[in-house]
C-alpha positions in Angstrom: 14.3 -30.8 16.9 10.7 -31.6 15.8 9.4 -28.3 17.4 12.1 -26.4 15.5 11.0 -27.9 12.2 7.3 -27.1 12.9 8.2 -23.6 13.9 10.3 -23.1 10.8 7.5 -24.5 8.5 5.0 -22.2 10.1 7.3 -19.2 9.8 8.1 -20.0 6.1 4.4 -20.5 5.3 3.5 -17.1 6.9 6.4 -15.4 5.1 5.3 -16.8 1.7 1.8 -15.5 2.3 3.0 -12.2 3.5 5.3 -11.8 0.5 2.3 -12.4 -1.7 0.7 -9.1 -1.0 4.0 -7.4 -0.6 5.0 -8.6 -4.1 1.8 -7.0 -5.5 2.8 -3.7 -3.8 6.4 -3.9 -5.0 5.2 -4.6 -8.5 2.9 -1.6 -8.4 5.6 0.8 -7.3 8.1 -0.6 -9.8 5.7 0.0 -12.7 4.7 3.4 -11.3 8.2 4.6 -11.0 9.0 3.6 -14.5 6.2 5.8 -15.8 3.8 2.9 -16.5 1.0 4.3 -14.4 -1.9 2.5 -16.1 -0.1 -0.8 -15.9 0.7 -0.2 -12.2 -3.0 0.4 -11.4 -4.0 -2.7 -13.5 -1.3 -4.7 -11.7 -2.6 -3.8 -8.2 -6.2 -4.7 -9.1 -5.3 -7.9 -11.0 -5.9 -10.1 -7.9 -9.6 -9.0 -7.7 -11.7 -10.2 -10.6 -14.6 -8.1 -9.4 -12.9 -4.8 -10.3 -14.1 -5.3 -13.9 -17.5 -4.2 -12.6 -16.2 -0.7 -11.8 -14.3 0.4 -14.8 -15.1 4.1 -14.4 -13.6 4.2 -10.9 -10.4 2.4 -12.1 -10.2 4.9 -15.0 -10.5 7.7 -12.5 -7.7 6.3 -10.4 -5.5 6.1 -13.4 -6.3 9.7 -14.5 -5.5 11.0 -11.0 -2.3 9.1 -10.7 -1.2 10.2 -14.2 -1.8 13.8 -13.2 0.3 13.7 -10.0 3.7 14.3 -11.6 2.4 17.4 -13.4 1.0 18.7 -10.1 3.6 17.8 -7.5 6.7 16.9 -9.5 8.7 13.7 -9.8 8.6 10.9 -7.3 11.8 10.8 -5.2 11.5 8.2 -2.5 9.0 5.5 -1.4 9.0 4.0 2.1 6.7 1.8 4.0 5.2 3.4 7.1 3.4 0.5 8.6 1.6 -2.8 8.1 -1.5 -3.3 10.3 -2.8 -6.8 10.4 -6.3 -7.7 11.5 -5.8 -11.3 12.5 -4.4 -13.5 9.8 -7.0 -12.5 7.1 -6.7 -8.8 6.5 -3.8 -6.3 6.2 -3.6 -2.5 5.8 -0.3 -1.4 4.4 0.7 2.3 4.3 3.5 3.9 2.3 4.8 7.4 2.1 6.1 8.6 -1.2 8.0 12.0 -1.5 7.7 14.1 -4.6 9.4 17.3 -5.5 6.7 19.4 -4.0 5.1 17.3 -1.2 4.6 13.8 0.3 1.7 11.5 -0.7 0.3 8.6 1.3 -0.5 5.3 -0.4 -2.7 2.8 1.3 -3.3 -0.8 0.3 -5.8 -3.2 1.9 -5.7 -6.9 1.2 -7.8 -9.8 2.4 -7.0 -13.5 2.3 -8.9 -15.9 0.1 -8.3 -19.6 -0.6 -5.6 -18.9 -3.2 -3.7 -16.2 -1.5 -4.3 -12.4 -1.0 -6.8 -10.2 -2.9 -6.7 -6.4 -3.1 -9.7 -4.9 -1.3 -8.8 -1.2 -1.4 -6.2 1.1 -2.9 -6.0 4.8 -2.2 -3.6 7.7 -2.2 -3.9 11.2 -0.6 -1.9 14.1 0.7 -3.7 14.3 4.1 -0.9 12.6 6.0 0.9 15.7 6.9 -2.1 17.2 8.6 -2.5 14.0 10.6 1.2 14.1 11.6 0.8 17.7 12.7 -2.2 16.9 14.8 -0.4 13.9 16.5 2.8 16.0 17.0 0.7 18.7 18.7 -0.9 16.1 21.0 2.5 14.7 21.9 3.9 18.1 22.6 1.0 18.9 24.9 1.3 15.6 26.7 5.0 16.1 27.3 4.3 19.4 29.0 2.5 17.7 31.8 
């Protein structure tokens, strides 16, 4: 019984920490999908007080994200591809969002600090399809052996 309680407490504490960075990502996409792109970017960076030292880069991210809809259409679906954890202190979370014209990869990196999780890096790009094609070709070649 005592072991079950310890295991449950450990599991609950891990889930509450994991949900912390997941909540940040969920909030980002909720704002983004409702057309509040600038607020979405501000929300993802709010956990890192050092972002205020790079306002030009943040403005550039907002400009690029605001331009996406005009370039590739409306966002249709968002799905998590993977969460890659490095020990207990760093996570890399990858999402795929489909737009009318093409998919876009979103990547979030968080690291643990005393008070929870802090964003380390946020990026988006359309290079995922090239990487998938490369991996599919490798898999096709290896299955021919």
